[in-house]
N, C-alpha and C positions, 0 to 999 in steps of 0.2 A: 334699482333693480325691480322690475315689474313682477307681480305674482301671476302674470298671464303668459301663456305660451305664444301669444300674438301681441303685436304692438299697435295694430290698426284694425278697425272694424268697418267693413262696407255696409252701409244702410241701403238695402234694396227696397226703398219705399219713398213716400213723399208726404207732404202735408204736415199735420200736427204731430203724427207719430214719428216722422223722420226727425223733426226738431226735438221731440221729447227724448228719443233714443240718443241723439247727438249730445245732449246735455249730460247724460249719465256716462256715456263713453268717455267724454273729455274729463269729467270729474274723476274718473278712475285712472287718469294719466295716459289714456290711449288716444290714438288719432282717429277722428271721425271722418270717414270717406263717404261720398254720396254719389249715386247715379241720379240724374234729373232730366226731365223733359223741358224743352224751351217754354212750354206753356206755364211753367212754374217759376220763371225768372223773377227774382226779387222776393222769393218766399223766405220765411224765417229760417228754414232748414239750410238753405244755401249760405246764409250769413254765418251759421254755426260750423259748417263743414270745413275741414282742413284741406280737402281736395275734392274736386267734382269732375265727373265725366258726363257729358251730355249723351243721352240715348235717344234713338229715333225708332219710329214704327209707322205702320199705316194709320194708326190712331195713337194718342198718348197712352191709353191703357195697354195697347199691344206692345208698346216699348217696355213697359214694366213686367210684361209676361214673357219677354224674349230671353230665355235662359242663356243661350250662347253669348249674346251681347253683354249681359250682366256679368257672366263669368269672365269674359275677355276684359271688361272694364276693371273688375276686381284684380285680375292679374296685373294689368297695366299699372294700377296704383299701388301694388304690393300689399294687398289686403291679406291678413292672416285669418280673418273670420268674416262671416256674412250674417247679418241680422235681417230677417225678412219683414219685421214688423207684424202687421196683420193685413188680411186681404192679399190680393195679388198672389205671390208664390209662397206665402207663409205656411200653407198646408199642402204643398206639392211635394210628394215623396221623390219624384224625379229630380226636382231642383236640389233637394237635400243630398241626394246621391251625387249629382253633378258637382256640388260644392266640395264634397269629400274627395271625389275623383280628381279634382283640380288641386288637391293638397291644402285645402282650407277647411276651417271648422264651421259647421252650420250651427247657428245659435237657435236650437230647438230640439225636439225629440228625435229619436231614431226614425229613419224612413219607414221601417216596418210598422212602427207604432202609428205614424201618420196615416198609413194605408189602412190599418185596422180600424181606427176611429173615424176615418174619413168616409167609410162606407157604413151608413146608418144601420143596415141590416146585419152586417158582420159585427158591428159594435154592440148592437142590442143582444145578439146571440151570445157574444162573449160575456157580457155583463150577466145575462140570465144564467149562463152555465156556471158562473162563479157564485151564484146564490144571492145576487143583488136584485132589488125590486124593479120590474119592468111592467108597463101597462099591457093588458090583454090586447093581442094584435093578430094580424094575418099578414104573412109575407108572401109576395107573389112568387119569389124564387123557389119556395118550398114545393109548390105545385101550381103552376100557372093555370092549368085547366080548371081548378076549383077555387081560384083566388076570389072571384066575385061572390061565390057561394059562402066561402069562409068569412069574407068581409061582412056580408049580410047577417051572418049568424052572430056577430058581435053585438048587433043591436045599435040603434041610433042613440046618441050622436057618435059619429066616428070622424077621425081625422086622416085624410089621405096625404101621404108624404112621398116625395121622390127618394129613392134609396141613396142617391148621390147628392142630395140637396143640401141647401144651406141658405141662411139669410131670409128665410120665410118664403122663398120662391117655390111655386108649384104646390104649396100646401092648400088644402081645401077641406072645409068642415061640411059634413053631410048630416043633416037632421031628418031628411025625408028619403027613405030608402027607395022610393020610386024613381029617383034621379041618380041612384048610385052608379049605374053603368055609364051614364053621361059624364058624371064627375070624374070617374076613373079615367075615361078617355081624355078628358081635359087635363087631368093631372099628368098623364103619360106624355101628352103633347108638350106641356110646359117643361117637364123633366128633360125631354129630348132637346128642347130649344135652349134652355139655360145651361144644362150640364152635359148634353150629348149622351144621356142615359135615361131611358124611359121606364126603367124598373121602379116599381112602387111597393109600398107597404102601408097598411092602415092600422090604426090603434084606437082603442076606446078613448073618446074625447071627454075630458073632465070639464063640466060646465063651470064658468067663472074661475078658470085655473090661475094659479100664480106661477110665475117663472122665477125659480130660485136656482142660483148656481154657486158652486164652491170653488174657490181658488186653491190649487194644489201646486206643490213644488216637489220634484224628485231629483236626486242626484245619481251619479254613476256608481255610488257605493251602497245602493239599496235603501237609502234614507228617503222617507216621504213624509211631508207634513201638509196640513191644510191651513189656510189663512182665513178661515171663516167664510161666511156666505155673503152673497149680494142678491138683492131683490131687483128684478128686471122686468116687472110686470106691466109697466107703462109703455105700451108699444102701439105703433100704427103700422098696419100691414105686416104684422108679425115681426116688426123691426123696432128695436129699443130706442127710446129718446130720453128717458130718465132712468137712472139706476141709483140704488142706495145700499148702504151697508151700516148696520146689519139689517136683516129683514124684520119688519114690524109684526110679521105673522107668526113667527116661531116661538114656542116655549123653549126654555133652556134644555129640556129633555129632547125636543124635536131638533133643536140646533145641533146637539151632540150627535144624534142619530144620523142626520143628513150629512154632516161634515165628516164623520167617521166612515160613512158609506162611500163618499167621494174619495177619501184617502185610501180606502180598501180597494176600490176600482183601479186607482193609480198603481198601487202595489201589485195587484194581480197582473197588470199590463207591463210591469217593469218600467214604469214611466220615468223619463228623464227630462228635466227642464220644467218650464212653467206650463200649466195646463188648466183648463176649467171644465168641471163636470157639471152639466146642466140637468135640472130636474123639473118636472111638472108637479105642483103641489096643490092639494085641495082636500078639504074635510079631514085634515090631520094626517093624510097619507101622501107619500111622494113616490114618483116613478122616474127612473133614468130616462133622459131625453137624448142626450148626445154628449160627446166630449170634444171640446175644441183644443186642438194641439198647437196652441200659439198663445201669444199675449192677447188679451181682450181689450176692446176699446175702453171698457169701463174699469180697467185695472186701477185707476187713481183712487177710487173710493176705498179699495182694499189697502192701498198704501197709506191713505189718510187715517184709517182706524188702527193699523198695526205699526206704522212707522217703518215699514220694510220697503225698500226700493226694489221692485220686482225686476226691473231691467238689470240692475246690478246683480241680482241673484241669477238671472238667466246667463249673464256673461261668466260668472264664477262657475256655474254648473257646466257650461260649455267648455270651460278651461280645465275641467276635471277635478275641481275643488269639491270637497264634501260640504254639505250644509253646515253653517257655523252655529246652528241652533237646532234644538229638538222641539217636539210639540209643546212641551211644558213652558218653553220660553216664548211662544207666540201668544201675545195678549192683544186685546182690543180696547180701544178707548173712544168713547163718544159715538157720534153718528155722522156719516158723510153722504152727500148727494152729488151726483154728476148730472149735468144738463147738456145735451148735445145741441149745439147751436148750428142750425142748418139753413141753407139758402132755399127756402120753400115757402109756399103760400098756403096756409092752413085753410083759408076760405075756398081754395080751389082744389080740395082733396089732397093737400100737401104736395101739389105739383112743384117741381124744382124751379128755381129762378136763377137768373144770371145777372151780372152787372158789376160795376166798379166798386171797390172798397174806398169810398171817398174819405171816410173818417173811421178810425178804429182806436178805441181806448178801453183797456181792461179795467174793471172795477177794483177798488181797494178791498183787501180782506178776503180775496178769493183767488184760487189758482185758475189761471186761464191757459189752457194748452191750445194755441192757435196755429193754423196752417197757412195763413195768408197775412200779408202785411198791408198797412195803409198804403194806398196807391196801387195795389194789385187789383185783380179782378177774379170773379168767380165765373168759370165757363161751364159749358155742358160736358166737358171732357171727362170729369170724374164725379164721384159721389158728392152730393150736395153738402156734406158736413163741413162747416167752416172751422169749428173748434169746439172746445168743451170747457164748461165752467164747473169747478169742483169746490164745494164748501164743506166745512166741518164744524160741528157744534157739540156741546156737552151732551145733548140729547136730540131726539128727532124734531121736536118742536123748535128748538133753537136752529137746527140745520135748515128747516123749511123757511124760517124767518130770514136767515142769512142768504138762502137761495133767492128769495124774492128781492132782497136788497141788491144782491149781485146782478141779477137780471135787470133791475131798474138802473143800475149804474153802468151797465155795459153799453158803450156807444158804438154802433155799427151802422153807418149811413152809406147809401148808394144803391141798395137793392133790398128786396123783400126778404125778411128772415122770419124765423119762428119764435123770436124773443118774446113778443107780446103774447103769443099763444102759450108759451111755457109759463109765463106769469099767471095767466088765467087758470091753467091746469094745476099749478102748485097751490092755487087758492081754492080749488074745488073742495067742498066739504068731505067727500069720500077720500080724496088724497090726503087731506090733513088728518083724517081719522085712521089712515092706513088700511082702509077697506078697499083695496085695489085688486084688479085682475087684468088679464091680457086683453079683455074685450072692453075695458072701461072707456078708452078713448073713442071707440066706435059708438058707444052708447051716448057719450057726452058731445053730441054733434053741435050743440049750441055754443060750445067753447071755441069752435073753429071760426065763427064770424068775428070780424074785427069791430070793436066798438067805434062809434062815430066820435071823432075828436071835437073838442069845443073850439070856438072861433079863435081864441088866442093861440091854441096849439096849431091850428091850421095856418094861421098867419106866420108863425115861426117856421113851419115846414115849407111853406111857399117861398119864404125868404131864403132858406137854405137851398132849395131846389133851383131858384133863379140863378144862383151863382154857378150852377153846373148844367144849365139847360143844354148846351151843345152836346156834352158827353151823354147826358141822360136820353136825349132824343136819339142819338146814334145807337145806344144800347137797346132802347125800346124797339127800334126798327129791326134789330137782329132777332128778337124773341120769336116771332112766328116761324122764321126759317129754322131756328134752333129746335123748336118743338117738333117741327116736321121731320127733322133729321133724326131725332132720338126716339120718336114715337111716343111722346108724352113723358110720363114719369119713369125715372130709372134710378137705380142705386147700385 
C-alpha cells in the first residue's frame, strides 16, 4: 500500500536531473515516466524510466516547452503527478495550472506563488513589505518617467536587472553614470529578447559580493524549515559552476540570521514544496536577491551535509504529507562541494563545445550525476552542462582535496570540457582560503588558458585520437555551422 495518492510520476525534463529524479521516484516504489526528444536517445534517464513517450517540436527545447504535448503524454501513460525538474517549465505557473486542470499533481509550489516570486519586482516588494532586508533600488514600474533619475540617485555602482529575468541574462553592472542611459537601453533590449519583457529595475551593487542561498521546505500544513545555506559565488557570466555548503564566509550568528530570514520569507508567502531564497552578501550584511520556486541544480550539496533527499521531500509534500521533521531535527555534517562539468572551452571565453562522448568513467569516492552515457554525444540543442561531481569531507579542506582527486579521476574523452579549468580554479589560493566573490573568475583570467602538455602526455593523446580520427574529423567539420546557428555562446 503506497503512502502516495499517485502511483506514477512523469518527469518533464531531461539530462542529469531526469535521471536523478527517476532514481528517487523508483526508490519510493513509484513508476518513473519520461518524455524525451530523439536527440537524447541512449541517455541514462531513458534506461531508468519505466515508460517513455517521444516528444517533438521545431527545436528540441521547444518540445520540452510544449505544455499540451507534455500533458497529453502524461495522460497517455497514466501519470498521477508531474515533476518539472529545473529549467524548462519548472517555474511556469501556466504549466502548474494545466497539470492540475488535467487531474494530476504538480510537484512544486502553488501557481500563485510561482507568479509572485517569478517577477523580481513583485517579489522584492513582497519581501520588503514583510520587513526583510532588500538592497536600495529603483523600480521602473513605480514611475517610468523618473526611472533614470532615480537610478542615478542611487550612486555608482549599480546593477541593472530585467524584472522577469533569470540565469544572469540581461544583467549589467554600471560604474560610470555617464553611460547609464545606454546601459538601461541595452538591458531593456536583452530583457525583451530573452524574456519578452523589457521592464527593468536597478539596485545598489555590492562590490566583491558573495552569492549565498538558503534551501527551504514548506508543506501544506503550515510547516517551514530551512536546510542551511549554500555558497554559490564562483560564477562565470553570473552563472554558477561551483557550489558548496556550508558557506565559508558566515559566522554562526550570521548563518542563523540568514537562514531564519529565508524561512521567514517562505512562511510569509505560504510556501509549499522545495524552494531556494537567494541573497547577496558583503561586509557582514545580506540582501534578498530572489526566490527560485523549484529544485536547484546545486541541491546535492545540501543533501550531502543534511542526509535529506530533497526530491523525496518534494514528492511527499506534493502528496499532502506533513514534514516528518522540525527545524531542531535538521542538522548538518561536514562540507560538500559540487562542480558542474560542462562542454565548454575556458580558453575561448567559455564558449560551448560539441562532440561525441567516446569514453566516460566516473571517479571513485564521489557522486556523479550525469546526463549522457558513453557512446552518446553533446549537441548544441541544450545547455552545455554534462553532469555534476559532488564530494563530501569532514571539513572544507578535505572537501577541496577530494574535489581535486575526483576531477583528476573523471574520464571524459571526445570533446572539450571544463574539467581542467575546474582543477585550476579549485587550486587557486583565494578559493582555497575561501576568499571568493562573484567576480573572482573574471579577475583570474590566467586560469582560463590551458597549460601545455608534456611530450609523453601529448603522445598518449595522439594515440587515443588516432583511433577515432573519422569521428573526430566529422565532428570538427560541424562546429563552424553549429556556432553560426546558435550565435556563439548559449545556456
